[in-house]
PyMOL Python script that loads the backbone (N, CA, C, O; Angstrom):
from pymol import cmd

cmd.read_pdbstr("""\
ATOM      1  N   MET A   1       0.951  -1.202   0.051  1.00  0.00           N
ATOM      2  CA  MET A   1      -0.057   0.021  -0.058  1.00  0.00           C
ATOM      3  C   MET A   1       0.958   1.278  -0.047  1.00  0.00           C
ATOM      4  O   MET A   1       1.926   1.352   0.710  1.00  0.00           O
ATOM      5  N   SER A   2       0.627   2.167  -0.913  1.00  0.00           N
ATOM      6  CA  SER A   2       1.392   3.411  -0.971  1.00  0.00           C
ATOM      7  C   SER A   2       0.934   4.437  -0.093  1.00  0.00           C
ATOM      8  O   SER A   2      -0.264   4.641   0.104  1.00  0.00           O
ATOM      9  N   SER A   3       1.919   5.135   0.478  1.00  0.00           N
ATOM     10  CA  SER A   3       1.554   6.209   1.329  1.00  0.00           C
ATOM     11  C   SER A   3       1.354   7.429   0.591  1.00  0.00           C
ATOM     12  O   SER A   3       1.897   7.700  -0.480  1.00  0.00           O
ATOM     13  N   ILE A   4       0.268   8.392   1.446  1.00  0.00           N
ATOM     14  CA  ILE A   4      -0.042   9.603   0.824  1.00  0.00           C
ATOM     15  C   ILE A   4       0.388  10.627   1.522  1.00  0.00           C
ATOM     16  O   ILE A   4       0.437  10.417   2.734  1.00  0.00           O
ATOM     17  N   SER A   5       0.783  11.880   1.086  1.00  0.00           N
ATOM     18  CA  SER A   5       1.396  12.889   1.988  1.00  0.00           C
ATOM     19  C   SER A   5       0.092  13.806   2.613  1.00  0.00           C
ATOM     20  O   SER A   5      -1.065  13.779   2.193  1.00  0.00           O
ATOM     21  N   ARG A   6       0.497  14.424   3.464  1.00  0.00           N
ATOM     22  CA  ARG A   6      -0.522  15.317   4.131  1.00  0.00           C
ATOM     23  C   ARG A   6      -1.367  16.251   3.198  1.00  0.00           C
ATOM     24  O   ARG A   6      -2.595  16.254   3.108  1.00  0.00           O
ATOM     25  N   ARG A   7      -0.397  17.114   2.460  1.00  0.00           N
ATOM     26  CA  ARG A   7      -0.746  17.924   1.458  1.00  0.00           C
ATOM     27  C   ARG A   7      -1.797  17.389   0.433  1.00  0.00           C
ATOM     28  O   ARG A   7      -2.855  17.962   0.173  1.00  0.00           O
ATOM     29  N   THR A   8      -1.402  16.310  -0.071  1.00  0.00           N
ATOM     30  CA  THR A   8      -2.306  15.387  -0.902  1.00  0.00           C
ATOM     31  C   THR A   8      -3.585  15.086  -0.457  1.00  0.00           C
ATOM     32  O   THR A   8      -4.603  15.381  -1.083  1.00  0.00           O
ATOM     33  N   PHE A   9      -3.556  14.455   0.705  1.00  0.00           N
ATOM     34  CA  PHE A   9      -4.726  14.048   1.689  1.00  0.00           C
ATOM     35  C   PHE A   9      -5.670  15.539   1.728  1.00  0.00           C
ATOM     36  O   PHE A   9      -6.861  15.580   1.418  1.00  0.00           O
ATOM     37  N   THR A  10      -5.026  16.479   2.083  1.00  0.00           N
ATOM     38  CA  THR A  10      -5.843  17.652   2.442  1.00  0.00           C
ATOM     39  C   THR A  10      -6.608  18.333   1.115  1.00  0.00           C
ATOM     40  O   THR A  10      -7.752  18.782   1.186  1.00  0.00           O
ATOM     41  N   LYS A  11      -5.870  18.340   0.000  1.00  0.00           N
ATOM     42  CA  LYS A  11      -6.383  18.674  -1.280  1.00  0.00           C
ATOM     43  C   LYS A  11      -7.668  17.690  -1.545  1.00  0.00           C
ATOM     44  O   LYS A  11      -8.817  18.109  -1.688  1.00  0.00           O
ATOM     45  N   LEU A  12      -7.339  16.514  -1.581  1.00  0.00           N
ATOM     46  CA  LEU A  12      -8.344  15.514  -1.848  1.00  0.00           C
ATOM     47  C   LEU A  12      -9.798  15.709  -0.672  1.00  0.00           C
ATOM     48  O   LEU A  12     -10.977  15.717  -1.028  1.00  0.00           O
ATOM     49  N   ALA A  13      -9.365  15.832   0.546  1.00  0.00           N
ATOM     50  CA  ALA A  13     -10.358  16.087   1.298  1.00  0.00           C
ATOM     51  C   ALA A  13     -11.345  17.215   1.246  1.00  0.00           C
ATOM     52  O   ALA A  13     -12.545  17.186   1.519  1.00  0.00           O
ATOM     53  N   PHE A  14     -10.515  18.329   0.796  1.00  0.00           N
ATOM     54  CA  PHE A  14     -11.355  19.522   0.420  1.00  0.00           C
ATOM     55  C   PHE A  14     -12.008  19.455  -0.833  1.00  0.00           C
ATOM     56  O   PHE A  14     -13.132  19.958  -0.835  1.00  0.00           O
ATOM     57  N   ALA A  15     -11.612  18.971  -1.899  1.00  0.00           N
ATOM     58  CA  ALA A  15     -12.177  18.692  -3.014  1.00  0.00           C
ATOM     59  C   ALA A  15     -13.566  17.700  -2.753  1.00  0.00           C
ATOM     60  O   ALA A  15     -14.597  17.862  -3.405  1.00  0.00           O
ATOM     61  N   MET A  16     -13.450  16.903  -1.944  1.00  0.00           N
ATOM     62  CA  MET A  16     -14.649  16.114  -1.898  1.00  0.00           C
ATOM     63  C   MET A  16     -15.547  16.754  -0.793  1.00  0.00           C
ATOM     64  O   MET A  16     -16.756  16.548  -0.899  1.00  0.00           O
ATOM     65  N   GLY A  17     -15.144  17.432   0.151  1.00  0.00           N
ATOM     66  CA  GLY A  17     -16.017  18.307   0.817  1.00  0.00           C
ATOM     67  C   GLY A  17     -16.928  19.480  -0.055  1.00  0.00           C
ATOM     68  O   GLY A  17     -18.141  19.659   0.053  1.00  0.00           O
ATOM     69  N   ALA A  18     -16.131  20.102  -0.805  1.00  0.00           N
ATOM     70  CA  ALA A  18     -16.617  21.070  -1.798  1.00  0.00           C
ATOM     71  C   ALA A  18     -17.724  20.362  -2.686  1.00  0.00           C
ATOM     72  O   ALA A  18     -18.859  20.839  -2.709  1.00  0.00           O
ATOM     73  N   THR A  19     -17.417  19.275  -3.388  1.00  0.00           N
ATOM     74  CA  THR A  19     -18.186  18.561  -4.146  1.00  0.00           C
ATOM     75  C   THR A  19     -19.554  18.138  -3.584  1.00  0.00           C
ATOM     76  O   THR A  19     -20.577  18.150  -4.269  1.00  0.00           O
ATOM     77  N   ALA A  20     -19.508  17.745  -2.231  1.00  0.00           N
ATOM     78  CA  ALA A  20     -20.586  17.275  -1.354  1.00  0.00           C
ATOM     79  C   ALA A  20     -21.453  18.590  -1.023  1.00  0.00           C
ATOM     80  O   ALA A  20     -22.683  18.644  -1.047  1.00  0.00           O
ATOM     81  N   ALA A  21     -20.668  19.524  -0.743  1.00  0.00           N
ATOM     82  CA  ALA A  21     -21.515  21.121  -0.374  1.00  0.00           C
ATOM     83  C   ALA A  21     -22.110  21.633  -1.443  1.00  0.00           C
ATOM     84  O   ALA A  21     -23.233  22.122  -1.315  1.00  0.00           O
ATOM     85  N   PHE A  22     -21.464  21.614  -2.694  1.00  0.00           N
ATOM     86  CA  PHE A  22     -21.917  22.375  -3.658  1.00  0.00           C
ATOM     87  C   PHE A  22     -22.394  21.789  -5.016  1.00  0.00           C
ATOM     88  O   PHE A  22     -23.065  22.329  -5.896  1.00  0.00           O
ATOM     89  N   GLY A  23     -21.861  20.528  -4.950  1.00  0.00           N
ATOM     90  CA  GLY A  23     -22.124  19.703  -6.271  1.00  0.00           C
ATOM     91  C   GLY A  23     -23.471  19.361  -6.529  1.00  0.00           C
ATOM     92  O   GLY A  23     -23.726  19.337  -7.733  1.00  0.00           O
ATOM     93  N   ASP A  24     -24.580  19.041  -5.646  1.00  0.00           N
ATOM     94  CA  ASP A  24     -25.656  18.498  -5.685  1.00  0.00           C
ATOM     95  C   ASP A  24     -26.620  19.422  -6.603  1.00  0.00           C
ATOM     96  O   ASP A  24     -27.221  19.005  -7.593  1.00  0.00           O
ATOM     97  N   GLU A  25     -26.665  20.740  -6.111  1.00  0.00           N
ATOM     98  CA  GLU A  25     -27.610  21.703  -6.828  1.00  0.00           C
ATOM     99  C   GLU A  25     -26.951  22.451  -7.901  1.00  0.00           C
ATOM    100  O   GLU A  25     -27.572  23.410  -8.359  1.00  0.00           O
ATOM    101  N   ALA A  26     -25.896  22.197  -8.336  1.00  0.00           N
ATOM    102  CA  ALA A  26     -25.335  22.831  -9.669  1.00  0.00           C
ATOM    103  C   ALA A  26     -26.156  22.913 -10.750  1.00  0.00           C
ATOM    104  O   ALA A  26     -26.482  24.016 -11.189  1.00  0.00           O
ATOM    105  N   GLY A  27     -26.603  21.716 -11.328  1.00  0.00           N
ATOM    106  CA  GLY A  27     -27.376  21.480 -12.303  1.00  0.00           C
ATOM    107  C   GLY A  27     -28.785  21.692 -12.297  1.00  0.00           C
ATOM    108  O   GLY A  27     -29.404  21.753 -13.359  1.00  0.00           O
ATOM    109  N   LEU A  28     -29.331  21.808 -11.211  1.00  0.00           N
ATOM    110  CA  LEU A  28     -30.708  21.906 -11.143  1.00  0.00           C
ATOM    111  C   LEU A  28     -31.468  23.419 -11.227  1.00  0.00           C
ATOM    112  O   LEU A  28     -30.948  24.436 -10.769  1.00  0.00           O
ATOM    113  N   PRO A  29     -32.562  23.393 -11.778  1.00  0.00           N
ATOM    114  CA  PRO A  29     -33.374  24.601 -11.715  1.00  0.00           C
ATOM    115  C   PRO A  29     -33.412  25.403 -10.495  1.00  0.00           C
ATOM    116  O   PRO A  29     -33.319  24.840  -9.404  1.00  0.00           O
ATOM    117  N   SER A  30     -33.544  26.703 -10.589  1.00  0.00           N
ATOM    118  CA  SER A  30     -33.879  27.603  -9.300  1.00  0.00           C
ATOM    119  C   SER A  30     -35.134  27.042  -8.684  1.00  0.00           C
ATOM    120  O   SER A  30     -35.975  26.497  -9.399  1.00  0.00           O
ATOM    121  N   ARG A  31     -35.298  27.162  -7.313  1.00  0.00           N
ATOM    122  CA  ARG A  31     -36.292  26.887  -6.649  1.00  0.00           C
ATOM    123  C   ARG A  31     -37.247  28.128  -6.676  1.00  0.00           C
ATOM    124  O   ARG A  31     -38.429  27.964  -6.371  1.00  0.00           O
ATOM    125  N   ILE A  32     -36.863  29.140  -6.965  1.00  0.00           N
ATOM    126  CA  ILE A  32     -37.609  30.413  -6.968  1.00  0.00           C
ATOM    127  C   ILE A  32     -38.453  30.559  -8.248  1.00  0.00           C
ATOM    128  O   ILE A  32     -37.863  30.707  -9.318  1.00  0.00           O
ATOM    129  N   ALA A  33     -39.583  30.531  -8.211  1.00  0.00           N
ATOM    130  CA  ALA A  33     -40.418  30.909  -9.461  1.00  0.00           C
ATOM    131  C   ALA A  33     -40.138  32.460 -10.046  1.00  0.00           C
ATOM    132  O   ALA A  33     -40.422  33.458  -9.383  1.00  0.00           O
ATOM    133  N   TRP A  34     -39.600  32.509 -11.252  1.00  0.00           N
ATOM    134  CA  TRP A  34     -39.530  33.838 -12.000  1.00  0.00           C
ATOM    135  C   TRP A  34     -40.180  33.922 -13.189  1.00  0.00           C
ATOM    136  O   TRP A  34     -40.234  33.041 -14.047  1.00  0.00           O
ATOM    137  N   ARG A  35     -40.748  35.171 -13.226  1.00  0.00           N
ATOM    138  CA  ARG A  35     -41.534  35.591 -14.415  1.00  0.00           C
ATOM    139  C   ARG A  35     -41.169  36.900 -14.770  1.00  0.00           C
ATOM    140  O   ARG A  35     -41.058  37.824 -13.963  1.00  0.00           O
ATOM    141  N   GLU A  36     -40.963  36.981 -16.108  1.00  0.00           N
ATOM    142  CA  GLU A  36     -40.425  38.244 -16.802  1.00  0.00           C
ATOM    143  C   GLU A  36     -41.544  39.225 -16.852  1.00  0.00           C
ATOM    144  O   GLU A  36     -42.653  38.835 -17.218  1.00  0.00           O
ATOM    145  N   ARG A  37     -41.334  40.543 -16.493  1.00  0.00           N
ATOM    146  CA  ARG A  37     -42.330  41.514 -16.516  1.00  0.00           C
ATOM    147  C   ARG A  37     -42.089  42.479 -17.574  1.00  0.00           C
ATOM    148  O   ARG A  37     -41.350  43.422 -17.287  1.00  0.00           O
ATOM    149  N   ARG A  38     -42.586  42.417 -18.770  1.00  0.00           N
ATOM    150  CA  ARG A  38     -42.297  43.322 -19.664  1.00  0.00           C
ATOM    151  C   ARG A  38     -42.741  44.636 -19.699  1.00  0.00           C
ATOM    152  O   ARG A  38     -42.177  45.496 -20.375  1.00  0.00           O
ATOM    153  N   ASP A  39     -43.993  44.901 -18.817  1.00  0.00           N
ATOM    154  CA  ASP A  39     -44.553  46.144 -18.678  1.00  0.00           C
ATOM    155  C   ASP A  39     -43.520  46.987 -17.831  1.00  0.00           C
ATOM    156  O   ASP A  39     -43.567  48.213 -17.926  1.00  0.00           O
ATOM    157  N   LEU A  40     -42.701  46.459 -17.106  1.00  0.00           N
ATOM    158  CA  LEU A  40     -41.901  47.379 -16.102  1.00  0.00           C
ATOM    159  C   LEU A  40     -40.693  47.853 -16.950  1.00  0.00           C
ATOM    160  O   LEU A  40     -40.157  48.877 -16.526  1.00  0.00           O
ATOM    161  N   PHE A  41     -40.161  47.299 -18.075  1.00  0.00           N
ATOM    162  CA  PHE A  41     -39.177  47.767 -18.746  1.00  0.00           C
ATOM    163  C   PHE A  41     -39.298  47.302 -20.235  1.00  0.00           C
ATOM    164  O   PHE A  41     -38.603  46.410 -20.722  1.00  0.00           O
ATOM    165  N   PRO A  42     -40.358  48.081 -20.970  1.00  0.00           N
ATOM    166  CA  PRO A  42     -40.513  47.873 -22.318  1.00  0.00           C
ATOM    167  C   PRO A  42     -39.405  48.172 -23.322  1.00  0.00           C
ATOM    168  O   PRO A  42     -39.484  47.802 -24.493  1.00  0.00           O
ATOM    169  N   GLU A  43     -38.439  48.807 -22.863  1.00  0.00           N
ATOM    170  CA  GLU A  43     -37.407  49.352 -23.886  1.00  0.00           C
ATOM    171  C   GLU A  43     -36.556  48.102 -24.133  1.00  0.00           C
ATOM    172  O   GLU A  43     -36.456  47.212 -23.288  1.00  0.00           O
ATOM    173  N   GLY A  44     -35.953  48.070 -25.314  1.00  0.00           N
ATOM    174  CA  GLY A  44     -34.938  47.087 -25.710  1.00  0.00           C
ATOM    175  C   GLY A  44     -33.874  47.514 -26.460  1.00  0.00           C
ATOM    176  O   GLY A  44     -33.977  48.470 -27.228  1.00  0.00           O
ATOM    177  N   VAL A  45     -32.692  46.790 -26.285  1.00  0.00           N
ATOM    178  CA  VAL A  45     -31.535  47.061 -27.233  1.00  0.00           C
ATOM    179  C   VAL A  45     -31.127  45.745 -27.631  1.00  0.00           C
ATOM    180  O   VAL A  45     -31.269  44.746 -26.926  1.00  0.00           O
ATOM    181  N   ALA A  46     -30.493  45.771 -29.057  1.00  0.00           N
ATOM    182  CA  ALA A  46     -29.884  44.519 -29.404  1.00  0.00           C
ATOM    183  C   ALA A  46     -28.763  45.084 -30.393  1.00  0.00           C
ATOM    184  O   ALA A  46     -28.708  46.257 -30.759  1.00  0.00           O
ATOM    185  N   SER A  47     -27.876  44.070 -30.769  1.00  0.00           N
ATOM    186  CA  SER A  47     -26.645  44.627 -31.522  1.00  0.00           C
ATOM    187  C   SER A  47     -26.440  43.381 -32.279  1.00  0.00           C
ATOM    188  O   SER A  47     -26.909  42.291 -31.951  1.00  0.00           O
ATOM    189  N   GLY A  48     -25.572  43.655 -33.508  1.00  0.00           N
ATOM    190  CA  GLY A  48     -25.253  42.616 -34.490  1.00  0.00           C
ATOM    191  C   GLY A  48     -24.124  42.926 -35.373  1.00  0.00           C
ATOM    192  O   GLY A  48     -23.871  44.108 -35.606  1.00  0.00           O
ATOM    193  N   ASN A  49     -23.415  41.982 -35.890  1.00  0.00           N
ATOM    194  CA  ASN A  49     -22.378  42.173 -36.769  1.00  0.00           C
ATOM    195  C   ASN A  49     -21.233  43.135 -36.077  1.00  0.00           C
ATOM    196  O   ASN A  49     -21.000  44.217 -36.616  1.00  0.00           O
ATOM    197  N   PRO A  50     -20.567  42.777 -34.974  1.00  0.00           N
ATOM    198  CA  PRO A  50     -19.678  43.579 -34.630  1.00  0.00           C
ATOM    199  C   PRO A  50     -18.440  43.248 -35.185  1.00  0.00           C
ATOM    200  O   PRO A  50     -18.239  42.092 -35.558  1.00  0.00           O
ATOM    201  N   ASP A  51     -17.492  44.204 -35.300  1.00  0.00           N
ATOM    202  CA  ASP A  51     -16.106  43.948 -35.742  1.00  0.00           C
ATOM    203  C   ASP A  51     -15.036  44.922 -35.013  1.00  0.00           C
ATOM    204  O   ASP A  51     -15.375  45.588 -34.034  1.00  0.00           O
ATOM    205  N   SER A  52     -13.980  44.958 -35.440  1.00  0.00           N
ATOM    206  CA  SER A  52     -13.039  45.743 -34.689  1.00  0.00           C
ATOM    207  C   SER A  52     -13.327  47.078 -34.803  1.00  0.00           C
ATOM    208  O   SER A  52     -12.964  47.790 -33.867  1.00  0.00           O
ATOM    209  N   SER A  53     -13.917  47.606 -35.765  1.00  0.00           N
ATOM    210  CA  SER A  53     -14.353  49.056 -35.801  1.00  0.00           C
ATOM    211  C   SER A  53     -15.835  49.647 -36.025  1.00  0.00           C
ATOM    212  O   SER A  53     -16.074  50.841 -36.203  1.00  0.00           O
ATOM    213  N   SER A  54     -16.733  48.676 -35.988  1.00  0.00           N
ATOM    214  CA  SER A  54     -18.047  49.138 -35.884  1.00  0.00           C
ATOM    215  C   SER A  54     -18.921  48.113 -35.325  1.00  0.00           C
ATOM    216  O   SER A  54     -18.467  46.985 -35.132  1.00  0.00           O
ATOM    217  N   VAL A  55     -20.342  48.447 -34.999  1.00  0.00           N
ATOM    218  CA  VAL A  55     -21.198  47.776 -34.502  1.00  0.00           C
ATOM    219  C   VAL A  55     -22.604  48.300 -35.062  1.00  0.00           C
ATOM    220  O   VAL A  55     -22.713  49.474 -35.416  1.00  0.00           O
ATOM    221  N   LEU A  56     -23.703  47.383 -35.137  1.00  0.00           N
ATOM    222  CA  LEU A  56     -24.967  47.842 -35.508  1.00  0.00           C
ATOM    223  C   LEU A  56     -25.769  47.719 -34.205  1.00  0.00           C
ATOM    224  O   LEU A  56     -25.631  46.755 -33.452  1.00  0.00           O
ATOM    225  N   LEU A  57     -26.527  48.631 -33.993  1.00  0.00           N
ATOM    226  CA  LEU A  57     -27.410  48.615 -32.671  1.00  0.00           C
ATOM    227  C   LEU A  57     -28.931  48.867 -33.166  1.00  0.00           C
ATOM    228  O   LEU A  57     -29.254  49.658 -34.052  1.00  0.00           O
ATOM    229  N   TRP A  58     -29.720  48.115 -32.488  1.00  0.00           N
ATOM    230  CA  TRP A  58     -31.283  48.265 -32.608  1.00  0.00           C
ATOM    231  C   TRP A  58     -31.906  48.676 -31.357  1.00  0.00           C
ATOM    232  O   TRP A  58     -31.851  47.908 -30.397  1.00  0.00           O
ATOM    233  N   THR A  59     -32.449  49.717 -31.268  1.00  0.00           N
ATOM    234  CA  THR A  59     -33.277  50.142 -30.059  1.00  0.00           C
ATOM    235  C   THR A  59     -34.775  49.950 -30.058  1.00  0.00           C
ATOM    236  O   THR A  59     -35.316  49.744 -31.145  1.00  0.00           O
ATOM    237  N   ARG A  60     -35.482  49.993 -28.991  1.00  0.00           N
ATOM    238  CA  ARG A  60     -37.037  50.059 -29.142  1.00  0.00           C
ATOM    239  C   ARG A  60     -37.382  51.036 -27.963  1.00  0.00           C
ATOM    240  O   ARG A  60     -36.907  50.760 -26.862  1.00  0.00           O
ATOM    241  N   TYR A  61     -38.059  52.001 -28.079  1.00  0.00           N
ATOM    242  CA  TYR A  61     -38.405  52.894 -27.036  1.00  0.00           C
ATOM    243  C   TYR A  61     -39.764  53.247 -27.318  1.00  0.00           C
ATOM    244  O   TYR A  61     -39.898  54.050 -28.240  1.00  0.00           O
ATOM    245  N   PRO A  62     -40.785  52.852 -26.760  1.00  0.00           N
ATOM    246  CA  PRO A  62     -42.159  53.302 -26.770  1.00  0.00           C
ATOM    247  C   PRO A  62     -42.447  54.696 -26.233  1.00  0.00           C
ATOM    248  O   PRO A  62     -42.040  54.910 -25.091  1.00  0.00           O
ATOM    249  N   ARG A  63     -43.079  55.679 -26.864  1.00  0.00           N
ATOM    250  CA  ARG A  63     -43.338  56.818 -26.407  1.00  0.00           C
ATOM    251  C   ARG A  63     -44.583  56.697 -25.384  1.00  0.00           C
ATOM    252  O   ARG A  63     -45.345  55.731 -25.405  1.00  0.00           O
ATOM    253  N   ALA A  64     -44.696  57.663 -24.585  1.00  0.00           N
ATOM    254  CA  ALA A  64     -46.035  57.586 -23.531  1.00  0.00           C
ATOM    255  C   ALA A  64     -47.091  57.658 -24.378  1.00  0.00           C
ATOM    256  O   ALA A  64     -47.163  58.492 -25.281  1.00  0.00           O
ATOM    257  N   GLY A  65     -48.021  56.736 -24.118  1.00  0.00           N
ATOM    258  CA  GLY A  65     -49.412  56.565 -24.686  1.00  0.00           C
ATOM    259  C   GLY A  65     -49.506  55.940 -26.044  1.00  0.00           C
ATOM    260  O   GLY A  65     -50.580  55.706 -26.598  1.00  0.00           O
ATOM    261  N   GLU A  66     -48.264  55.668 -26.580  1.00  0.00           N
ATOM    262  CA  GLU A  66     -48.106  54.974 -27.915  1.00  0.00           C
ATOM    263  C   GLU A  66     -48.158  53.403 -27.739  1.00  0.00           C
ATOM    264  O   GLU A  66     -47.539  52.865 -26.820  1.00  0.00           O
ATOM    265  N   GLU A  67     -48.921  52.676 -28.655  1.00  0.00           N
ATOM    266  CA  GLU A  67     -49.038  51.429 -28.512  1.00  0.00           C
ATOM    267  C   GLU A  67     -47.830  50.752 -28.661  1.00  0.00           C
ATOM    268  O   GLU A  67     -47.126  51.160 -29.585  1.00  0.00           O
ATOM    269  N   ARG A  68     -47.311  49.620 -27.847  1.00  0.00           N
ATOM    270  CA  ARG A  68     -46.175  49.139 -27.955  1.00  0.00           C
ATOM    271  C   ARG A  68     -46.139  47.862 -28.882  1.00  0.00           C
ATOM    272  O   ARG A  68     -46.881  46.899 -28.686  1.00  0.00           O
ATOM    273  N   HIS A  69     -45.346  47.919 -29.765  1.00  0.00           N
ATOM    274  CA  HIS A  69     -45.347  46.855 -30.860  1.00  0.00           C
ATOM    275  C   HIS A  69     -43.872  46.785 -31.338  1.00  0.00           C
ATOM    276  O   HIS A  69     -43.067  47.702 -31.180  1.00  0.00           O
ATOM    277  N   CYS A  70     -43.630  45.714 -31.880  1.00  0.00           N
ATOM    278  CA  CYS A  70     -42.167  45.370 -32.562  1.00  0.00           C
ATOM    279  C   CYS A  70     -42.410  45.395 -34.100  1.00  0.00           C
ATOM    280  O   CYS A  70     -43.409  44.948 -34.664  1.00  0.00           O
ATOM    281  N   GLY A  71     -41.269  46.024 -34.723  1.00  0.00           N
ATOM    282  CA  GLY A  71     -41.483  46.265 -36.246  1.00  0.00           C
ATOM    283  C   GLY A  71     -40.284  46.728 -36.711  1.00  0.00           C
ATOM    284  O   GLY A  71     -39.272  46.725 -36.010  1.00  0.00           O
ATOM    285  N   LEU A  72     -40.321  47.177 -37.980  1.00  0.00           N
ATOM    286  CA  LEU A  72     -39.075  47.821 -38.450  1.00  0.00           C
ATOM    287  C   LEU A  72     -38.868  49.050 -37.960  1.00  0.00           C
ATOM    288  O   LEU A  72     -39.809  49.725 -37.544  1.00  0.00           O
ATOM    289  N   VAL A  73     -37.548  49.503 -37.955  1.00  0.00           N
ATOM    290  CA  VAL A  73     -36.988  50.880 -37.527  1.00  0.00           C
ATOM    291  C   VAL A  73     -37.645  51.909 -38.795  1.00  0.00           C
ATOM    292  O   VAL A  73     -37.644  51.684 -40.005  1.00  0.00           O
ATOM    293  N   ARG A  74     -38.092  52.881 -38.191  1.00  0.00           N
ATOM    294  CA  ARG A  74     -38.709  53.911 -39.233  1.00  0.00           C
ATOM    295  C   ARG A  74     -37.627  54.874 -39.713  1.00  0.00           C
ATOM    296  O   ARG A  74     -37.711  55.325 -40.856  1.00  0.00           O
ATOM    297  N   ASN A  75     -36.593  55.224 -38.897  1.00  0.00           N
ATOM    298  CA  ASN A  75     -35.371  55.835 -39.231  1.00  0.00           C
ATOM    299  C   ASN A  75     -34.277  55.644 -38.424  1.00  0.00           C
ATOM    300  O   ASN A  75     -34.423  55.201 -37.285  1.00  0.00           O
ATOM    301  N   SER A  76     -32.979  55.979 -38.962  1.00  0.00           N
ATOM    302  CA  SER A  76     -31.888  55.652 -38.394  1.00  0.00           C
ATOM    303  C   SER A  76     -31.244  57.184 -38.241  1.00  0.00           C
ATOM    304  O   SER A  76     -31.407  58.085 -39.064  1.00  0.00           O
ATOM    305  N   ARG A  77     -30.544  57.271 -37.115  1.00  0.00           N
ATOM    306  CA  ARG A  77     -29.820  58.506 -36.823  1.00  0.00           C
ATOM    307  C   ARG A  77     -28.295  58.329 -36.939  1.00  0.00           C
ATOM    308  O   ARG A  77     -27.763  57.241 -36.718  1.00  0.00           O
ATOM    309  N   GLU A  78     -27.672  59.328 -37.259  1.00  0.00           N
ATOM    310  CA  GLU A  78     -26.180  59.168 -37.274  1.00  0.00           C
ATOM    311  C   GLU A  78     -25.715  59.663 -35.985  1.00  0.00           C
ATOM    312  O   GLU A  78     -25.988  60.793 -35.582  1.00  0.00           O
ATOM    313  N   ILE A  79     -24.911  58.696 -35.242  1.00  0.00           N
ATOM    314  CA  ILE A  79     -24.216  58.905 -34.001  1.00  0.00           C
ATOM    315  C   ILE A  79     -22.617  58.592 -34.414  1.00  0.00           C
ATOM    316  O   ILE A  79     -22.092  57.517 -34.702  1.00  0.00           O
ATOM    317  N   ALA A  80     -22.101  59.812 -34.341  1.00  0.00           N
ATOM    318  CA  ALA A  80     -20.488  59.761 -34.780  1.00  0.00           C
ATOM    319  C   ALA A  80     -19.784  60.964 -34.137  1.00  0.00           C
ATOM    320  O   ALA A  80     -20.415  61.883 -33.615  1.00  0.00           O
ATOM    321  N   ARG A  81     -18.547  60.916 -34.196  1.00  0.00           N
ATOM    322  CA  ARG A  81     -17.553  61.973 -33.749  1.00  0.00           C
ATOM    323  C   ARG A  81     -17.690  62.809 -34.938  1.00  0.00           C
ATOM    324  O   ARG A  81     -17.878  62.369 -36.072  1.00  0.00           O
ATOM    325  N   PRO A  82     -17.559  64.336 -34.539  1.00  0.00           N
ATOM    326  CA  PRO A  82     -17.674  65.254 -35.676  1.00  0.00           C
ATOM    327  C   PRO A  82     -16.649  65.060 -36.779  1.00  0.00           C
ATOM    328  O   PRO A  82     -16.998  65.481 -37.882  1.00  0.00           O
ATOM    329  N   GLN A  83     -15.579  64.561 -36.698  1.00  0.00           N
ATOM    330  CA  GLN A  83     -14.533  64.370 -37.591  1.00  0.00           C
ATOM    331  C   GLN A  83     -14.835  62.922 -38.629  1.00  0.00           C
ATOM    332  O   GLN A  83     -14.177  62.584 -39.613  1.00  0.00           O
ATOM    333  N   GLU A  84     -15.912  62.311 -38.102  1.00  0.00           N
ATOM    334  CA  GLU A  84     -16.247  61.013 -38.835  1.00  0.00           C
ATOM    335  C   GLU A  84     -17.524  61.150 -39.592  1.00  0.00           C
ATOM    336  O   GLU A  84     -18.450  61.866 -39.211  1.00  0.00           O
ATOM    337  N   ARG A  85     -17.534  60.438 -40.671  1.00  0.00           N
ATOM    338  CA  ARG A  85     -18.913  60.555 -41.424  1.00  0.00           C
ATOM    339  C   ARG A  85     -19.392  59.176 -41.530  1.00  0.00           C
ATOM    340  O   ARG A  85     -18.598  58.306 -41.886  1.00  0.00           O
ATOM    341  N   LEU A  86     -20.594  58.889 -41.261  1.00  0.00           N
ATOM    342  CA  LEU A  86     -21.366  57.720 -41.411  1.00  0.00           C
ATOM    343  C   LEU A  86     -22.577  58.053 -42.391  1.00  0.00           C
ATOM    344  O   LEU A  86     -23.106  59.152 -42.561  1.00  0.00           O
ATOM    345  N   ALA A  87     -22.887  56.832 -42.995  1.00  0.00           N
ATOM    346  CA  ALA A  87     -24.041  57.013 -43.765  1.00  0.00           C
ATOM    347  C   ALA A  87     -25.475  56.647 -43.077  1.00  0.00           C
ATOM    348  O   ALA A  87     -25.671  55.654 -42.376  1.00  0.00           O
ATOM    349  N   THR A  88     -26.326  57.526 -43.374  1.00  0.00           N
ATOM    350  CA  THR A  88     -27.563  56.992 -42.677  1.00  0.00           C
ATOM    351  C   THR A  88     -28.670  57.119 -43.625  1.00  0.00           C
ATOM    352  O   THR A  88     -28.703  57.989 -44.495  1.00  0.00           O
ATOM    353  N   MET A  89     -29.643  56.168 -43.429  1.00  0.00           N
ATOM    354  CA  MET A  89     -30.699  56.027 -44.244  1.00  0.00           C
ATOM    355  C   MET A  89     -32.102  56.284 -43.579  1.00  0.00           C
ATOM    356  O   MET A  89     -32.493  55.762 -42.535  1.00  0.00           O
ATOM    357  N   GLU A  90     -32.787  57.173 -44.358  1.00  0.00           N
ATOM    358  CA  GLU A  90     -34.217  57.417 -43.940  1.00  0.00           C
ATOM    359  C   GLU A  90     -35.116  56.253 -44.467  1.00  0.00           C
ATOM    360  O   GLU A  90     -34.879  55.818 -45.593  1.00  0.00           O
ATOM    361  N   MET A  91     -36.133  55.721 -43.725  1.00  0.00           N
ATOM    362  CA  MET A  91     -36.953  54.750 -44.278  1.00  0.00           C
ATOM    363  C   MET A  91     -38.330  55.432 -44.334  1.00  0.00           C
ATOM    364  O   MET A  91     -39.301  54.824 -44.784  1.00  0.00           O
TER     365      MET A  91
END
""", "prot")
cmd.dss("prot")
cmd.show_as("cartoon", "prot")
cmd.util.cbc("prot")
cmd.orient("prot")
């Protein structure tokens, strides 16, 4: 039978204890029922096609009293530094 050092034994004991303490519930769903409430935060932001020098952003912000719906962006706005020029497209 081979002997084991105290350091190795301590590491193994700690690993087994941590597995017993935290390992059982790691893959289980939360016990708290959670439901998203879109009426609290109707705004939205999404992005796409990022690269090293640019990114496309889509935003949704309903005005007060306006019906909330998803659809195409009606117009785009140029947001850039004064020395840079970006193309904008009105829809």
